[in-house]
Wavefront OBJ file of the C-alpha trace (Angstrom):
o trace
v -43.927 133.103 -75.476
v -47.612 131.315 -74.925
v -50.409 133.452 -73.919
v -51.811 133.362 -70.223
v -54.672 131.871 -69.979
v -56.750 133.251 -66.909
v -60.558 131.413 -66.107
v -63.596 133.738 -66.438
v -65.424 134.707 -63.370
v -67.992 131.711 -62.291
v -69.474 134.103 -58.987
v -71.430 136.882 -58.886
v -69.455 140.302 -57.566
v -71.337 139.930 -54.078
v -70.316 136.213 -53.229
v -67.634 136.395 -50.510
v -65.563 134.350 -52.420
v -65.014 136.983 -56.006
v -61.774 138.371 -55.439
v -60.325 134.905 -53.802
v -61.194 133.404 -56.773
v -59.688 136.994 -59.065
v -56.795 136.411 -56.573
v -56.552 132.696 -57.690
v -56.763 133.456 -61.694
v -53.904 135.799 -61.564
v -51.754 134.580 -59.092
v -49.966 132.351 -61.810
v -49.583 134.991 -64.092
v -47.828 137.279 -61.855
v -46.056 134.998 -59.945
v -44.611 134.012 -63.982
v -44.162 137.464 -64.690
v -42.281 138.545 -61.421
v -40.153 135.302 -61.983
v -39.412 136.517 -65.474
v -38.337 139.843 -64.297
v -36.168 138.281 -61.489
v -34.149 136.001 -64.206
v -33.649 139.210 -66.197
v -31.400 140.662 -63.068
v -33.748 142.711 -61.208
v -34.102 142.208 -57.531
v -37.001 140.048 -55.988
v -37.568 142.982 -53.569
v -37.879 145.711 -56.268
v -39.880 143.505 -58.365
v -42.476 143.159 -55.541
v -42.156 146.701 -54.661
v -42.906 147.597 -58.432
v -45.705 145.105 -58.841
v -47.586 146.608 -55.768
v -46.825 150.141 -56.788
v -48.532 148.989 -60.274
v -50.984 147.800 -58.449
v -52.055 150.254 -56.575
v -52.042 153.052 -59.250
v -54.178 150.459 -61.230
v -57.092 150.459 -58.838
v -56.460 154.109 -58.038
v -57.475 154.367 -61.588
v -60.265 152.566 -61.616
v -61.633 153.766 -58.764
v -61.168 157.524 -60.361
v -63.458 155.855 -63.656
v -66.031 154.378 -61.052
v -66.246 157.914 -59.398
v -66.760 159.622 -62.171
v -69.112 157.597 -63.590
v -71.355 158.176 -60.450
v -71.110 161.857 -60.785
v -72.743 162.153 -64.387
l 1 2 3 4 5 6 7 8 9 10 11 12 13 14 15 16 17 18 19 20 21 22 23 24 25 26 27 28 29 30 31 32 33 34 35 36 37 38 39 40 41 42 43 44 45 46 47 48 49 50 51 52 53 54 55 56 57 58 59 60 61 62 63 64 65 66 67 68 69 70 71 72
């Protein structure tokens, strides 16, 4: 299986389009992952829900790490 290519950021994080660029960079890989899971037999709704939960957990993890850095 080929490794996904994800474009690096080209804008400054303060740029209004920074998060849009990130979403567009991740979308093909995420869609591909979802398609693989669905082909394996997982229902699309379960795949979408699971990806959402995993994303929320990742966001919480990185938010917790940032707040710990602010304290030190």
